[in-house]
C-alpha positions in Angstrom: -82.8 3.2 -110.7 -83.8 4.9 -113.9 -82.9 3.1 -117.2 -81.3 5.2 -120.0 -80.7 4.1 -123.5 -77.9 5.9 -125.5 -78.0 5.7 -129.3 -74.8 7.2 -130.7 -72.6 6.0 -133.7 -69.5 7.8 -132.5 -67.7 5.4 -130.1 -66.0 8.1 -128.1 -69.1 10.1 -127.6 -71.1 7.0 -126.8 -68.6 5.7 -124.2 -68.3 9.1 -122.6 -72.1 9.4 -122.2 -72.3 5.8 -120.8 -69.5 6.5 -118.2 -70.9 9.9 -117.2 -74.5 8.5 -116.6 -73.3 5.4 -114.9 -71.3 7.5 -112.5 -74.7 9.1 -111.5 -76.1 5.7 -110.8 -78.3 5.4 -113.9 -78.7 1.9 -115.5 -77.4 2.6 -118.9 -77.6 0.6 -122.2 -76.1 1.7 -125.6 -76.4 1.1 -129.3 -74.1 2.1 -132.1 -76.8 2.8 -134.8 -80.4 3.8 -135.2 -81.7 0.5 -136.4 -80.3 -1.5 -133.4 -81.3 1.4 -131.1 -84.9 1.3 -132.2 -85.0 -2.6 -131.7 -83.2 -2.4 -128.4 -85.6 0.4 -127.1 -88.6 -1.9 -127.7 -87.0 -4.7 -125.7 -85.2 -2.7 -123.0 -88.1 -0.2 -122.5 -85.9 2.6 -121.0 -87.1 5.5 -118.9 -85.3 7.9 -121.2 -83.6 7.7 -124.6 -80.6 10.0 -125.6 -80.2 9.7 -129.4 -77.9 11.3 -132.0 -79.6 12.8 -135.1 -77.1 11.9 -137.8 -76.5 8.2 -137.9 -75.9 5.5 -140.6 -78.8 3.1 -141.7 -81.5 5.2 -140.0 -81.2 8.6 -138.5 -82.5 9.9 -135.2 -85.7 11.3 -136.7 -86.6 7.9 -138.1 -85.8 6.2 -134.8 -88.1 8.7 -133.0 -90.9 8.3 -135.5 -90.7 4.5 -135.3 -90.9 4.5 -131.4 -93.7 7.0 -131.3 -95.9 4.6 -133.4 -95.5 1.8 -130.8 -97.7 1.9 -127.7 -95.0 0.6 -125.4 -92.4 3.2 -126.5 -94.7 6.1 -127.5 -94.3 8.0 -124.2 -90.6 7.4 -123.4 -88.9 10.8 -123.1 -86.6 11.4 -126.0 -83.5 13.8 -126.0 -81.7 14.5 -129.3 -78.0 14.9 -129.5 -77.0 17.1 -132.5 -74.3 19.3 -134.1 -77.0 21.1 -136.0 -78.6 23.8 -133.9 -80.6 25.6 -136.5 -84.3 26.2 -135.8 -85.4 24.0 -138.7 -83.8 20.9 -137.3 -85.0 21.6 -133.8 -88.6 22.2 -135.1 -88.4 18.9 -137.1 -87.5 17.0 -134.0 -90.1 18.6 -131.8 -92.9 18.0 -134.4 -92.0 14.3 -134.2 -92.3 14.4 -130.4 -88.8 15.0 -129.1 -88.7 16.3 -125.6 -85.3 18.1 -125.6 -82.2 18.9 -127.7 -78.6 18.9 -126.6 -76.2 20.6 -129.0 -72.7 19.1 -129.3 -70.4 19.8 -127.6 -72.4 19.9 -124.3 -71.3 20.1 -120.7 -71.9 17.6 -118.0 -74.2 20.0 -116.3 -76.3 20.5 -119.5 -76.6 16.7 -120.0 -77.5 15.9 -116.4 -79.9 18.9 -116.3 -81.8 17.6 -119.4 -81.9 14.1 -118.1 -83.1 14.9 -114.5 -85.7 17.4 -115.9 -87.2 14.9 -118.3 -87.2 12.0 -115.7 -88.8 14.2 -113.2 -91.5 15.3 -115.6 -92.1 11.7 -116.6 -92.4 10.6 -113.0 -94.9 13.5 -112.3 -97.0 12.3 -115.3 -96.8 8.7 -114.1 -97.9 9.7 -110.6 -100.8 11.7 -112.0 -101.9 8.8 -114.1 -101.7 6.5 -111.1 -103.7 8.9 -109.0 -106.4 9.1 -111.7 -106.4 5.3 -112.0 -106.9 4.9 -108.3 -109.8 7.5 -108.4 -111.3 5.6 -111.3 -111.1 2.3 -109.4 -112.5 3.9 -106.3 -115.4 5.2 -108.3 -116.0 1.9 -110.0 -116.1 0.2 -106.5 -118.6 2.8 -105.3 -120.8 2.2 -108.4 -120.7 -1.6 -107.7 -121.6 -1.0 -104.1 -124.5 1.3 -105.0 -125.8 -1.3 -107.6 -125.6 -4.0 -105.0 -127.5 -1.7 -102.5 -130.1 -0.9 -105.1 -130.6 -4.6 -105.9 -130.8 -5.6 -102.3 -133.3 -2.7 -101.6 -135.5 -3.8 -104.5 -135.6 -7.4 -103.1 -136.6 -6.1 -99.6 -139.3 -3.9 -101.0 -140.6 -6.7 -103.1 -140.7 -8.9 -100.0 -142.6 -6.1 -98.1 -145.2 -5.9 -100.8 -145.6 -9.7 -100.8 -145.9 -9.7 -97.0 -148.5 -6.9 -97.1 -150.5 -8.6 -99.7 -150.8 -11.7 -97.6 -151.1 -10.0 -94.2 -153.6 -7.4 -94.9 -156.4 -9.8 -95.9 -155.8 -11.7 -92.6 -156.1 -8.4 -90.7 -159.3 -7.6 -92.7 -160.8 -10.9 -91.5 -159.8 -10.3 -87.9 -161.2 -6.7 -88.0 -164.5 -7.9 -89.5 -164.8 -10.5 -86.8 -164.2 -8.0 -84.1 -166.8 -5.7 -85.7 -169.4 -8.5 -85.6 -168.8 -9.1 -81.8 -171.1 -7.6 -79.4 -170.2 -4.0 -78.8 -168.2 -3.4 -75.7 -165.2 -1.9 -74.2 -163.0 -5.0 -74.8 -164.0 -5.3 -78.5 -163.4 -1.5 -79.1 -160.0 -1.7 -77.4 -158.9 -4.7 -79.5 -160.1 -3.0 -82.7 -158.5 0.2 -81.9 -155.2 -1.5 -81.2 -155.3 -3.5 -84.5 -156.2 -0.4 -86.6 -153.6 1.8 -84.9 -150.8 -0.7 -85.4 -151.7 -1.2 -89.0 -152.0 2.5 -89.6 -148.5 3.0 -88.2 -147.0 0.3 -90.4 -148.6 1.6 -93.5 -147.7 5.2 -92.7 -144.0 4.2 -92.3 -144.0 2.2 -95.6 -145.8 5.0 -97.4 -142.7 7.3 -96.9 -140.5 4.9 -98.9 -139.9 6.3 -102.5 -141.4 3.3 -104.1 -145.1 3.9 -105.0 -145.3 0.3 -106.4 -145.7 -1.0 -102.9 -149.2 0.3 -102.8 -151.0 -1.2 -105.8 -154.6 -0.2 -106.5 -155.8 -3.5 -105.2 -153.9 -3.1 -101.9 -154.9 0.5 -101.4 -158.6 -0.4 -102.0 -158.3 -3.2 -99.4 -156.7 -0.9 -96.9 -159.4 1.6 -97.2 -161.9 -1.1 -96.9 -160.3 -2.2 -93.6 -160.4 1.5 -92.5 -156.6 1.4 -92.0 -155.7 4.3 -94.5 -157.6 7.3 -95.5 -158.8 8.2 -99.1 -155.6 9.9 -100.0 -153.3 6.9 -99.4 
């Protein structure tokens, strides 16, 4: 149920507005002057404000200016009621941020038309804001996931580099031992198996977009082991 605040100093007009809006199932509050209306708006936080222009203490323009300076009330739709329909008065209200004008006397249809139009527009803005907020939250979540992925990937690559640094020297020793064995079919087969397996592992790792895996020291060691070629 939409909340509407009516600020009007004429009792008959104020009561008629309240009755008419309540008959349309709006939650209505009212104030008899601009000062109390401005204070009540900050507490009540209505979905729409209908305010007379000419009032004692502070007029409708001052009410609107005060509310537009507060973050909690700055975007509340504001409809002026006025007996002054000249362009200068309308322009003054619009420049302050009024959303619409109703000239007294107005019909039931004119009032309800202005109210429903402004509430629908405000709802559309709220839905758009909510959609943008959800997209921003989804993007934020995606960025966090990517950051976590990058951090995890870096850890894995660092572990791979450490494993290679410790494994390749052992392979080098094993290959050198095999090389020193008496030539024969069995030695050649073992040597070929080791060199082929290592070459396949290194070829796979070399396709990763992280050149830091292959330090100069490691590359030199691999060439010495005859596992990689000169271009690795």
